[in-house]
mmCIF file as gemmi writes it, N, C-alpha and C atoms, coordinates in Angstrom:
data_model
loop_
_atom_site.group_PDB
_atom_site.id
_atom_site.type_symbol
_atom_site.label_atom_id
_atom_site.label_alt_id
_atom_site.label_comp_id
_atom_site.label_asym_id
_atom_site.label_entity_id
_atom_site.label_seq_id
_atom_site.pdbx_PDB_ins_code
_atom_site.Cartn_x
_atom_site.Cartn_y
_atom_site.Cartn_z
_atom_site.occupancy
_atom_site.B_iso_or_equiv
_atom_site.pdbx_formal_charge
_atom_site.auth_seq_id
_atom_site.auth_asym_id
_atom_site.pdbx_PDB_model_num
ATOM 1 N N . UNK Axp A 1 ? -14.164 -11.979 -33.302 1 0 ? 1 A 1
ATOM 2 C CA . UNK Axp A 1 ? -13.73 -11.618 -31.967 1 0 ? 1 A 1
ATOM 3 C C . UNK Axp A 1 ? -13.342 -12.888 -31.215 1 0 ? 1 A 1
ATOM 4 N N . UNK Axp A 2 ? -12.138 -12.876 -30.648 1 0 ? 2 A 1
ATOM 5 C CA . UNK Axp A 2 ? -11.631 -14.036 -29.918 1 0 ? 2 A 1
ATOM 6 C C . UNK Axp A 2 ? -12.2 -14.05 -28.507 1 0 ? 2 A 1
ATOM 7 N N . UNK Axp A 3 ? -12.619 -15.206 -28.059 1 0 ? 3 A 1
ATOM 8 C CA . UNK Axp A 3 ? -13.115 -15.363 -26.7 1 0 ? 3 A 1
ATOM 9 C C . UNK Axp A 3 ? -11.937 -15.576 -25.763 1 0 ? 3 A 1
ATOM 10 N N . UNK Axp A 4 ? -11.949 -14.855 -24.645 1 0 ? 4 A 1
ATOM 11 C CA . UNK Axp A 4 ? -10.869 -14.986 -23.676 1 0 ? 4 A 1
ATOM 12 C C . UNK Axp A 4 ? -11.071 -16.254 -22.851 1 0 ? 4 A 1
ATOM 13 N N . UNK Axp A 5 ? -10.011 -17.032 -22.74 1 0 ? 5 A 1
ATOM 14 C CA . UNK Axp A 5 ? -10.068 -18.249 -21.925 1 0 ? 5 A 1
ATOM 15 C C . UNK Axp A 5 ? -9.631 -17.914 -20.501 1 0 ? 5 A 1
ATOM 16 N N . UNK Axp A 6 ? -9.833 -18.861 -19.594 1 0 ? 6 A 1
ATOM 17 C CA . UNK Axp A 6 ? -9.392 -18.67 -18.207 1 0 ? 6 A 1
ATOM 18 C C . UNK Axp A 6 ? -7.877 -18.481 -18.155 1 0 ? 6 A 1
ATOM 19 N N . UNK Axp A 7 ? -7.148 -19.211 -18.995 1 0 ? 7 A 1
ATOM 20 C CA . UNK Axp A 7 ? -5.687 -19.075 -19.031 1 0 ? 7 A 1
ATOM 21 C C . UNK Axp A 7 ? -5.282 -17.68 -19.496 1 0 ? 7 A 1
ATOM 22 N N . UNK Axp A 8 ? -6.016 -17.13 -20.49 1 0 ? 8 A 1
ATOM 23 C CA . UNK Axp A 8 ? -5.741 -15.769 -20.957 1 0 ? 8 A 1
ATOM 24 C C . UNK Axp A 8 ? -5.967 -14.762 -19.831 1 0 ? 8 A 1
ATOM 25 N N . UNK Axp A 9 ? -7.037 -14.953 -19.083 1 0 ? 9 A 1
ATOM 26 C CA . UNK Axp A 9 ? -7.364 -14.026 -17.994 1 0 ? 9 A 1
ATOM 27 C C . UNK Axp A 9 ? -6.276 -14.042 -16.932 1 0 ? 9 A 1
ATOM 28 N N . UNK Axp A 10 ? -5.779 -15.218 -16.603 1 0 ? 10 A 1
ATOM 29 C CA . UNK Axp A 10 ? -4.709 -15.326 -15.61 1 0 ? 10 A 1
ATOM 30 C C . UNK Axp A 10 ? -3.434 -14.68 -16.136 1 0 ? 10 A 1
ATOM 31 N N . UNK Axp A 11 ? -3.125 -14.902 -17.397 1 0 ? 11 A 1
ATOM 32 C CA . UNK Axp A 11 ? -1.911 -14.345 -17.998 1 0 ? 11 A 1
ATOM 33 C C . UNK Axp A 11 ? -1.973 -12.819 -18.078 1 0 ? 11 A 1
ATOM 34 N N . UNK Axp A 12 ? -3.159 -12.257 -18.279 1 0 ? 12 A 1
ATOM 35 C CA . UNK Axp A 12 ? -3.315 -10.809 -18.42 1 0 ? 12 A 1
ATOM 36 C C . UNK Axp A 12 ? -3.547 -10.094 -17.09 1 0 ? 12 A 1
ATOM 37 N N . UNK Axp A 13 ? -3.814 -10.844 -16.039 1 0 ? 13 A 1
ATOM 38 C CA . UNK Axp A 13 ? -4.073 -10.239 -14.736 1 0 ? 13 A 1
ATOM 39 C C . UNK Axp A 13 ? -2.755 -9.728 -14.155 1 0 ? 13 A 1
ATOM 40 N N . UNK Axp A 14 ? -2.7 -8.477 -13.739 1 0 ? 14 A 1
ATOM 41 C CA . UNK Axp A 14 ? -1.448 -7.981 -13.173 1 0 ? 14 A 1
ATOM 42 C C . UNK Axp A 14 ? -1.135 -8.671 -11.844 1 0 ? 14 A 1
ATOM 43 N N . UNK Axp A 15 ? 0.14 -8.96 -11.64 1 0 ? 15 A 1
ATOM 44 C CA . UNK Axp A 15 ? 0.561 -9.562 -10.376 1 0 ? 15 A 1
ATOM 45 C C . UNK Axp A 15 ? 0.493 -8.485 -9.305 1 0 ? 15 A 1
ATOM 46 N N . UNK Axp A 16 ? 0.017 -8.871 -8.147 1 0 ? 16 A 1
ATOM 47 C CA . UNK Axp A 16 ? -0.034 -7.939 -7.024 1 0 ? 16 A 1
ATOM 48 C C . UNK Axp A 16 ? 1.046 -8.357 -6.034 1 0 ? 16 A 1
ATOM 49 N N . UNK Axp A 17 ? 2.005 -7.456 -5.82 1 0 ? 17 A 1
ATOM 50 C CA . UNK Axp A 17 ? 3.078 -7.691 -4.874 1 0 ? 17 A 1
ATOM 51 C C . UNK Axp A 17 ? 2.688 -7.076 -3.534 1 0 ? 17 A 1
ATOM 52 N N . UNK Axp A 18 ? 2.959 -7.783 -2.468 1 0 ? 18 A 1
ATOM 53 C CA . UNK Axp A 18 ? 2.796 -7.217 -1.128 1 0 ? 18 A 1
ATOM 54 C C . UNK Axp A 18 ? 4.18 -6.759 -0.693 1 0 ? 18 A 1
ATOM 55 N N . UNK Axp A 19 ? 4.324 -5.446 -0.483 1 0 ? 19 A 1
ATOM 56 C CA . UNK Axp A 19 ? 5.591 -4.888 -0.029 1 0 ? 19 A 1
ATOM 57 C C . UNK Axp A 19 ? 5.346 -4.158 1.287 1 0 ? 19 A 1
ATOM 58 N N . UNK Axp A 20 ? 6.409 -3.884 2.014 1 0 ? 20 A 1
ATOM 59 C CA . UNK Axp A 20 ? 6.314 -3.183 3.284 1 0 ? 20 A 1
ATOM 60 C C . UNK Axp A 20 ? 7.03 -1.848 3.139 1 0 ? 20 A 1
ATOM 61 N N . UNK Axp A 21 ? 6.326 -0.757 3.442 1 0 ? 21 A 1
ATOM 62 C CA . UNK Axp A 21 ? 6.908 0.584 3.397 1 0 ? 21 A 1
ATOM 63 C C . UNK Axp A 21 ? 6.736 1.198 4.79 1 0 ? 21 A 1
ATOM 64 N N . UNK Axp A 22 ? 7.86 1.43 5.462 1 0 ? 22 A 1
ATOM 65 C CA . UNK Axp A 22 ? 7.842 1.969 6.834 1 0 ? 22 A 1
ATOM 66 C C . UNK Axp A 22 ? 6.866 1.191 7.723 1 0 ? 22 A 1
ATOM 67 N N . UNK Axp A 23 ? 6.997 -0.099 7.735 1 0 ? 23 A 1
ATOM 68 C CA . UNK Axp A 23 ? 6.241 -1.055 8.557 1 0 ? 23 A 1
ATOM 69 C C . UNK Axp A 23 ? 4.793 -1.274 8.13 1 0 ? 23 A 1
ATOM 70 N N . UNK Axp A 24 ? 4.33 -0.616 7.054 1 0 ? 24 A 1
ATOM 71 C CA . UNK Axp A 24 ? 2.945 -0.818 6.583 1 0 ? 24 A 1
ATOM 72 C C . UNK Axp A 24 ? 2.949 -1.667 5.318 1 0 ? 24 A 1
ATOM 73 N N . UNK Axp A 25 ? 2.031 -2.639 5.265 1 0 ? 25 A 1
ATOM 74 C CA . UNK Axp A 25 ? 1.911 -3.467 4.069 1 0 ? 25 A 1
ATOM 75 C C . UNK Axp A 25 ? 1.187 -2.679 2.978 1 0 ? 25 A 1
ATOM 76 N N . UNK Axp A 26 ? 1.735 -2.739 1.765 1 0 ? 26 A 1
ATOM 77 C CA . UNK Axp A 26 ? 1.184 -2.024 0.62 1 0 ? 26 A 1
ATOM 78 C C . UNK Axp A 26 ? 1.073 -3.008 -0.542 1 0 ? 26 A 1
ATOM 79 N N . UNK Axp A 27 ? -0.001 -2.909 -1.327 1 0 ? 27 A 1
ATOM 80 C CA . UNK Axp A 27 ? -0.142 -3.701 -2.548 1 0 ? 27 A 1
ATOM 81 C C . UNK Axp A 27 ? 0.432 -2.896 -3.71 1 0 ? 27 A 1
ATOM 82 N N . UNK Axp A 28 ? 1.251 -3.531 -4.528 1 0 ? 28 A 1
ATOM 83 C CA . UNK Axp A 28 ? 1.901 -2.86 -5.658 1 0 ? 28 A 1
ATOM 84 C C . UNK Axp A 28 ? 1.761 -3.747 -6.889 1 0 ? 28 A 1
ATOM 85 N N . UNK Axp A 29 ? 1.342 -3.179 -8.027 1 0 ? 29 A 1
ATOM 86 C CA . UNK Axp A 29 ? 1.091 -3.985 -9.222 1 0 ? 29 A 1
ATOM 87 C C . UNK Axp A 29 ? 2.129 -3.815 -10.328 1 0 ? 29 A 1
ATOM 88 N N . UNK Axp A 30 ? 3.039 -2.88 -10.193 1 0 ? 30 A 1
ATOM 89 C CA . UNK Axp A 30 ? 4.043 -2.669 -11.239 1 0 ? 30 A 1
ATOM 90 C C . UNK Axp A 30 ? 5.279 -3.515 -10.965 1 0 ? 30 A 1
ATOM 91 N N . UNK Axp A 31 ? 6.041 -3.828 -12.026 1 0 ? 31 A 1
ATOM 92 C CA . UNK Axp A 31 ? 7.23 -4.666 -11.879 1 0 ? 31 A 1
ATOM 93 C C . UNK Axp A 31 ? 8.388 -3.907 -11.242 1 0 ? 31 A 1
ATOM 94 N N . UNK Axp A 32 ? 8.358 -2.587 -11.348 1 0 ? 32 A 1
ATOM 95 C CA . UNK Axp A 32 ? 9.418 -1.757 -10.756 1 0 ? 32 A 1
ATOM 96 C C . UNK Axp A 32 ? 8.77 -0.672 -9.912 1 0 ? 32 A 1
ATOM 97 N N . UNK Axp A 33 ? 9.575 -0.123 -8.994 1 0 ? 33 A 1
ATOM 98 C CA . UNK Axp A 33 ? 9.117 0.994 -8.17 1 0 ? 33 A 1
ATOM 99 C C . UNK Axp A 33 ? 10.263 1.992 -8.083 1 0 ? 33 A 1
ATOM 100 N N . UNK Axp A 34 ? 9.924 3.276 -8.183 1 0 ? 34 A 1
ATOM 101 C CA . UNK Axp A 34 ? 10.955 4.316 -8.172 1 0 ? 34 A 1
ATOM 102 C C . UNK Axp A 34 ? 11.122 4.898 -6.769 1 0 ? 34 A 1
ATOM 103 N N . UNK Axp A 35 ? 12.234 5.575 -6.593 1 0 ? 35 A 1
ATOM 104 C CA . UNK Axp A 35 ? 12.504 6.303 -5.349 1 0 ? 35 A 1
ATOM 105 C C . UNK Axp A 35 ? 11.306 7.188 -5.008 1 0 ? 35 A 1
ATOM 106 N N . UNK Axp A 36 ? 10.843 7.955 -6.002 1 0 ? 36 A 1
ATOM 107 C CA . UNK Axp A 36 ? 9.751 8.911 -5.777 1 0 ? 36 A 1
ATOM 108 C C . UNK Axp A 36 ? 8.455 8.195 -5.388 1 0 ? 36 A 1
ATOM 109 N N . UNK Axp A 37 ? 8.178 7.049 -5.989 1 0 ? 37 A 1
ATOM 110 C CA . UNK Axp A 37 ? 6.964 6.3 -5.654 1 0 ? 37 A 1
ATOM 111 C C . UNK Axp A 37 ? 7.031 5.749 -4.234 1 0 ? 37 A 1
ATOM 112 N N . UNK Axp A 38 ? 8.206 5.267 -3.826 1 0 ? 38 A 1
ATOM 113 C CA . UNK Axp A 38 ? 8.356 4.756 -2.459 1 0 ? 38 A 1
ATOM 114 C C . UNK Axp A 38 ? 8.14 5.876 -1.444 1 0 ? 38 A 1
ATOM 115 N N . UNK Axp A 39 ? 8.731 7.055 -1.71 1 0 ? 39 A 1
ATOM 116 C CA . UNK Axp A 39 ? 8.565 8.188 -0.795 1 0 ? 39 A 1
ATOM 117 C C . UNK Axp A 39 ? 7.096 8.599 -0.725 1 0 ? 39 A 1
ATOM 118 N N . UNK Axp A 40 ? 6.403 8.6 -1.855 1 0 ? 40 A 1
ATOM 119 C CA . UNK Axp A 40 ? 4.98 8.961 -1.87 1 0 ? 40 A 1
ATOM 120 C C . UNK Axp A 40 ? 4.155 7.952 -1.066 1 0 ? 40 A 1
ATOM 121 N N . UNK Axp A 41 ? 4.496 6.671 -1.145 1 0 ? 41 A 1
ATOM 122 C CA . UNK Axp A 41 ? 3.792 5.668 -0.347 1 0 ? 41 A 1
ATOM 123 C C . UNK Axp A 41 ? 4.054 5.871 1.146 1 0 ? 41 A 1
ATOM 124 N N . UNK Axp A 42 ? 5.282 6.273 1.478 1 0 ? 42 A 1
ATOM 125 C CA . UNK Axp A 42 ? 5.644 6.471 2.89 1 0 ? 42 A 1
ATOM 126 C C . UNK Axp A 42 ? 5.013 7.732 3.464 1 0 ? 42 A 1
ATOM 127 N N . UNK Axp A 43 ? 5.001 8.814 2.681 1 0 ? 43 A 1
ATOM 128 C CA . UNK Axp A 43 ? 4.51 10.117 3.145 1 0 ? 43 A 1
ATOM 129 C C . UNK Axp A 43 ? 3.609 10.732 2.077 1 0 ? 43 A 1
ATOM 130 N N . UNK Axp A 44 ? 2.377 10.227 1.915 1 0 ? 44 A 1
ATOM 131 C CA . UNK Axp A 44 ? 1.492 10.673 0.835 1 0 ? 44 A 1
ATOM 132 C C . UNK Axp A 44 ? 1.245 12.181 0.833 1 0 ? 44 A 1
ATOM 133 N N . UNK Axp A 45 ? 1.492 12.789 -0.323 1 0 ? 45 A 1
ATOM 134 C CA . UNK Axp A 45 ? 1.182 14.197 -0.526 1 0 ? 45 A 1
ATOM 135 C C . UNK Axp A 45 ? 2.058 15.183 0.221 1 0 ? 45 A 1
ATOM 136 N N . UNK Axp A 46 ? 3.099 14.717 0.887 1 0 ? 46 A 1
ATOM 137 C CA . UNK Axp A 46 ? 3.948 15.621 1.663 1 0 ? 46 A 1
ATOM 138 C C . UNK Axp A 46 ? 5.176 16.024 0.862 1 0 ? 46 A 1
ATOM 139 N N . UNK Axp A 47 ? 5.576 17.288 0.97 1 0 ? 47 A 1
ATOM 140 C CA . UNK Axp A 47 ? 6.801 17.71 0.282 1 0 ? 47 A 1
ATOM 141 C C . UNK Axp A 47 ? 8.015 17.073 0.964 1 0 ? 47 A 1
ATOM 142 N N . UNK Axp A 48 ? 9.07 16.875 0.199 1 0 ? 48 A 1
ATOM 143 C CA . UNK Axp A 48 ? 10.286 16.304 0.762 1 0 ? 48 A 1
ATOM 144 C C . UNK Axp A 48 ? 11.494 16.791 -0.008 1 0 ? 48 A 1
ATOM 145 N N . UNK Axp A 49 ? 12.647 16.672 0.614 1 0 ? 49 A 1
ATOM 146 C CA . UNK Axp A 49 ? 13.912 17.04 -0.01 1 0 ? 49 A 1
ATOM 147 C C . UNK Axp A 49 ? 14.569 15.763 -0.53 1 0 ? 49 A 1
ATOM 148 N N . UNK Axp A 50 ? 14.572 15.552 -1.862 1 0 ? 50 A 1
ATOM 149 C CA . UNK Axp A 50 ? 15.134 14.311 -2.396 1 0 ? 50 A 1
ATOM 150 C C . UNK Axp A 50 ? 16.595 14.106 -1.999 1 0 ? 50 A 1
ATOM 151 N N . UNK Axp A 51 ? 17.358 15.184 -1.903 1 0 ? 51 A 1
ATOM 152 C CA . UNK Axp A 51 ? 18.777 15.053 -1.585 1 0 ? 51 A 1
ATOM 153 C C . UNK Axp A 51 ? 18.991 14.54 -0.16 1 0 ? 51 A 1
ATOM 154 N N . UNK Axp A 52 ? 18.065 14.822 0.747 1 0 ? 52 A 1
ATOM 155 C CA . UNK Axp A 52 ? 18.247 14.41 2.134 1 0 ? 52 A 1
ATOM 156 C C . UNK Axp A 52 ? 17.418 13.217 2.541 1 0 ? 52 A 1
ATOM 157 N N . UNK Axp A 53 ? 16.531 12.755 1.661 1 0 ? 53 A 1
ATOM 158 C CA . UNK Axp A 53 ? 15.658 11.635 1.994 1 0 ? 53 A 1
ATOM 159 C C . UNK Axp A 53 ? 16.38 10.329 1.688 1 0 ? 53 A 1
ATOM 160 N N . UNK Axp A 54 ? 16.345 9.409 2.641 1 0 ? 54 A 1
ATOM 161 C CA . UNK Axp A 54 ? 17.029 8.132 2.505 1 0 ? 54 A 1
ATOM 162 C C . UNK Axp A 54 ? 16.001 7.015 2.304 1 0 ? 54 A 1
ATOM 163 N N . UNK Axp A 55 ? 16.165 6.231 1.234 1 0 ? 55 A 1
ATOM 164 C CA . UNK Axp A 55 ? 15.317 5.073 0.979 1 0 ? 55 A 1
ATOM 165 C C . UNK Axp A 55 ? 16.226 3.854 0.91 1 0 ? 55 A 1
ATOM 166 N N . UNK Axp A 56 ? 16.017 2.927 1.825 1 0 ? 56 A 1
ATOM 167 C CA . UNK Axp A 56 ? 16.769 1.684 1.834 1 0 ? 56 A 1
ATOM 168 C C . UNK Axp A 56 ? 15.794 0.529 1.687 1 0 ? 56 A 1
ATOM 169 N N . UNK Axp A 57 ? 16.241 -0.545 1.037 1 0 ? 57 A 1
ATOM 170 C CA . UNK Axp A 57 ? 15.357 -1.697 0.887 1 0 ? 57 A 1
ATOM 171 C C . UNK Axp A 57 ? 16.098 -2.994 1.168 1 0 ? 57 A 1
ATOM 172 N N . UNK Axp A 58 ? 15.322 -3.991 1.564 1 0 ? 58 A 1
ATOM 173 C CA . UNK Axp A 58 ? 15.86 -5.32 1.821 1 0 ? 58 A 1
ATOM 174 C C . UNK Axp A 58 ? 14.868 -6.349 1.289 1 0 ? 58 A 1
ATOM 175 N N . UNK Axp A 59 ? 15.296 -7.594 1.259 1 0 ? 59 A 1
ATOM 176 C CA . UNK Axp A 59 ? 14.493 -8.716 0.758 1 0 ? 59 A 1
ATOM 177 C C . UNK Axp A 59 ? 14.148 -8.575 -0.727 1 0 ? 59 A 1
ATOM 178 N N . UNK Axp A 60 ? 15.008 -7.863 -1.455 1 0 ? 60 A 1
ATOM 179 C CA . UNK Axp A 60 ? 14.807 -7.709 -2.893 1 0 ? 60 A 1
ATOM 180 C C . UNK Axp A 60 ? 15.68 -8.687 -3.649 1 0 ? 60 A 1
ATOM 181 N N . UNK Axp A 61 ? 15.959 -8.386 -4.896 1 0 ? 61 A 1
ATOM 182 C CA . UNK Axp A 61 ? 16.839 -9.202 -5.719 1 0 ? 61 A 1
ATOM 183 C C . UNK Axp A 61 ? 18.274 -8.798 -5.387 1 0 ? 61 A 1
ATOM 184 N N . UNK Axp A 62 ? 19.073 -9.709 -4.912 1 0 ? 62 A 1
ATOM 185 C CA . UNK Axp A 62 ? 20.455 -9.401 -4.574 1 0 ? 62 A 1
ATOM 186 C C . UNK Axp A 62 ? 20.579 -8.812 -3.178 1 0 ? 62 A 1
ATOM 187 N N . UNK Axp A 63 ? 21.736 -8.187 -2.904 1 0 ? 63 A 1
ATOM 188 C CA . UNK Axp A 63 ? 21.974 -7.644 -1.562 1 0 ? 63 A 1
ATOM 189 C C . UNK Axp A 63 ? 21.108 -6.415 -1.276 1 0 ? 63 A 1
ATOM 190 N N . UNK Axp A 64 ? 21.011 -6.072 0.006 1 0 ? 64 A 1
ATOM 191 C CA . UNK Axp A 64 ? 20.258 -4.877 0.401 1 0 ? 64 A 1
ATOM 192 C C . UNK Axp A 64 ? 20.93 -3.643 -0.201 1 0 ? 64 A 1
ATOM 193 N N . UNK Axp A 65 ? 20.101 -2.639 -0.498 1 0 ? 65 A 1
ATOM 194 C CA . UNK Axp A 65 ? 20.615 -1.447 -1.166 1 0 ? 65 A 1
ATOM 195 C C . UNK Axp A 65 ? 19.9 -0.185 -0.706 1 0 ? 65 A 1
ATOM 196 N N . UNK Axp A 66 ? 20.441 0.925 -1.142 1 0 ? 66 A 1
ATOM 197 C CA . UNK Axp A 66 ? 19.773 2.216 -1.018 1 0 ? 66 A 1
ATOM 198 C C . UNK Axp A 66 ? 19.22 2.569 -2.392 1 0 ? 66 A 1
ATOM 199 N N . UNK Axp A 67 ? 18.084 3.227 -2.411 1 0 ? 67 A 1
ATOM 200 C CA . UNK Axp A 67 ? 17.475 3.678 -3.66 1 0 ? 67 A 1
ATOM 201 C C . UNK Axp A 67 ? 17.661 5.185 -3.734 1 0 ? 67 A 1
ATOM 202 N N . UNK Axp A 68 ? 18.167 5.664 -4.839 1 0 ? 68 A 1
ATOM 203 C CA . UNK Axp A 68 ? 18.489 7.091 -5.016 1 0 ? 68 A 1
ATOM 204 C C . UNK Axp A 68 ? 17.431 7.796 -5.865 1 0 ? 68 A 1
ATOM 205 N N . UNK Axp A 69 ? 17.318 9.128 -5.719 1 0 ? 69 A 1
ATOM 206 C CA . UNK Axp A 69 ? 16.36 9.894 -6.53 1 0 ? 69 A 1
ATOM 207 C C . UNK Axp A 69 ? 16.57 9.632 -8.028 1 0 ? 69 A 1
ATOM 208 N N . UNK Axp A 70 ? 15.455 9.451 -8.742 1 0 ? 70 A 1
ATOM 209 C CA . UNK Axp A 70 ? 15.499 9.215 -10.178 1 0 ? 70 A 1
ATOM 210 C C . UNK Axp A 70 ? 15.761 7.764 -10.563 1 0 ? 70 A 1
ATOM 211 N N . UNK Axp A 71 ? 15.972 6.897 -9.586 1 0 ? 71 A 1
ATOM 212 C CA . UNK Axp A 71 ? 16.264 5.485 -9.861 1 0 ? 71 A 1
ATOM 213 C C . UNK Axp A 71 ? 15.07 4.623 -9.481 1 0 ? 71 A 1
ATOM 214 N N . UNK Axp A 72 ? 15.061 3.377 -9.98 1 0 ? 72 A 1
ATOM 215 C CA . UNK Axp A 72 ? 14.009 2.434 -9.612 1 0 ? 72 A 1
ATOM 216 C C . UNK Axp A 72 ? 14.627 1.074 -9.372 1 0 ? 72 A 1
ATOM 217 N N . UNK Axp A 73 ? 13.812 0.171 -8.836 1 0 ? 73 A 1
ATOM 218 C CA . UNK Axp A 73 ? 14.274 -1.166 -8.515 1 0 ? 73 A 1
ATOM 219 C C . UNK Axp A 73 ? 13.173 -2.156 -8.87 1 0 ? 73 A 1
ATOM 220 N N . UNK Axp A 74 ? 13.569 -3.356 -9.263 1 0 ? 74 A 1
ATOM 221 C CA . UNK Axp A 74 ? 12.604 -4.405 -9.564 1 0 ? 74 A 1
ATOM 222 C C . UNK Axp A 74 ? 11.962 -4.867 -8.257 1 0 ? 74 A 1
ATOM 223 N N . UNK Axp A 75 ? 10.638 -4.982 -8.263 1 0 ? 75 A 1
ATOM 224 C CA . UNK Axp A 75 ? 9.885 -5.338 -7.066 1 0 ? 75 A 1
ATOM 225 C C . UNK Axp A 75 ? 9.845 -6.849 -6.895 1 0 ? 75 A 1
ATOM 226 N N . UNK Axp A 76 ? 9.943 -7.28 -5.66 1 0 ? 76 A 1
ATOM 227 C CA . UNK Axp A 76 ? 9.858 -8.692 -5.311 1 0 ? 76 A 1
ATOM 228 C C . UNK Axp A 76 ? 8.88 -8.825 -4.149 1 0 ? 76 A 1
ATOM 229 N N . UNK Axp A 77 ? 8.091 -9.876 -4.158 1 0 ? 77 A 1
ATOM 230 C CA . UNK Axp A 77 ? 7.141 -10.13 -3.078 1 0 ? 77 A 1
ATOM 231 C C . UNK Axp A 77 ? 7.855 -10.067 -1.73 1 0 ? 77 A 1
ATOM 232 N N . UNK Axp A 78 ? 7.288 -9.297 -0.796 1 0 ? 78 A 1
ATOM 233 C CA . UNK Axp A 78 ? 7.827 -9.216 0.557 1 0 ? 78 A 1
ATOM 234 C C . UNK Axp A 78 ? 8.964 -8.227 0.742 1 0 ? 78 A 1
ATOM 235 N N . UNK Axp A 79 ? 9.278 -7.433 -0.29 1 0 ? 79 A 1
ATOM 236 C CA . UNK Axp A 79 ? 10.34 -6.431 -0.137 1 0 ? 79 A 1
ATOM 237 C C . UNK Axp A 79 ? 9.985 -5.473 0.981 1 0 ? 79 A 1
ATOM 238 N N . UNK Axp A 80 ? 11.02 -4.977 1.66 1 0 ? 80 A 1
ATOM 239 C CA . UNK Axp A 80 ? 10.833 -4.04 2.759 1 0 ? 80 A 1
ATOM 240 C C . UNK Axp A 80 ? 11.57 -2.75 2.414 1 0 ? 80 A 1
ATOM 241 N N . UNK Axp A 81 ? 10.848 -1.626 2.491 1 0 ? 81 A 1
ATOM 242 C CA . UNK Axp A 81 ? 11.427 -0.305 2.235 1 0 ? 81 A 1
ATOM 243 C C . UNK Axp A 81 ? 11.362 0.525 3.508 1 0 ? 81 A 1
ATOM 244 N N . UNK Axp A 82 ? 12.481 1.143 3.85 1 0 ? 82 A 1
ATOM 245 C CA . UNK Axp A 82 ? 12.54 2.063 4.982 1 0 ? 82 A 1
ATOM 246 C C . UNK Axp A 82 ? 12.859 3.444 4.425 1 0 ? 82 A 1
ATOM 247 N N . UNK Axp A 83 ? 11.981 4.414 4.725 1 0 ? 83 A 1
ATOM 248 C CA . UNK Axp A 83 ? 12.123 5.764 4.201 1 0 ? 83 A 1
ATOM 249 C C . UNK Axp A 83 ? 12.326 6.719 5.378 1 0 ? 83 A 1
ATOM 250 N N . UNK Axp A 84 ? 13.451 7.452 5.353 1 0 ? 84 A 1
ATOM 251 C CA . UNK Axp A 84 ? 13.717 8.443 6.368 1 0 ? 84 A 1
ATOM 252 C C . UNK Axp A 84 ? 13.777 9.811 5.695 1 0 ? 84 A 1
ATOM 253 N N . UNK Axp A 85 ? 12.887 10.733 6.126 1 0 ? 85 A 1
ATOM 254 C CA . UNK Axp A 85 ? 12.906 12.064 5.529 1 0 ? 85 A 1
ATOM 255 C C . UNK Axp A 85 ? 14.143 12.84 5.964 1 0 ? 85 A 1
ATOM 256 N N . UNK Axp A 86 ? 14.461 13.865 5.186 1 0 ? 86 A 1
ATOM 257 C CA . UNK Axp A 86 ? 15.583 14.733 5.529 1 0 ? 86 A 1
ATOM 258 C C . UNK Axp A 86 ? 15.319 15.404 6.873 1 0 ? 86 A 1
ATOM 259 N N . UNK Axp A 87 ? 16.385 15.593 7.641 1 0 ? 87 A 1
ATOM 260 C CA . UNK Axp A 87 ? 16.224 16.321 8.905 1 0 ? 87 A 1
ATOM 261 C C . UNK Axp A 87 ? 15.942 17.778 8.603 1 0 ? 87 A 1
ATOM 262 N N . UNK Axp A 88 ? 14.944 18.308 9.279 1 0 ? 88 A 1
ATOM 263 C CA . UNK Axp A 88 ? 14.589 19.714 9.054 1 0 ? 88 A 1
ATOM 264 C C . UNK Axp A 88 ? 15.086 20.533 10.221 1 0 ? 88 A 1
ATOM 265 N N . UNK Axp A 89 ? 15.734 21.628 9.911 1 0 ? 89 A 1
ATOM 266 C CA . UNK Axp A 89 ? 16.254 22.489 10.969 1 0 ? 89 A 1
ATOM 267 C C . UNK Axp A 89 ? 15.313 23.632 11.246 1 0 ? 89 A 1
């Protein structure tokens, strides 16, 4: 059995990204985040209409963008996500 060194522990420790979702700081450990995950962070457990929900992000890799249903984006420290639910009539 191999003994884990301090360097191994650091290498195996997941990176924790601090991101902002609708003005709230959130800790995220995955390298990517999906449209659905961002919406769940913004409105936990609430139903939503994917076609009418708008997710925009800034401070990511490259220019600011919109995130669409079924898509994901690579996470970067300090990314900002703005989630607007569909207008309900």
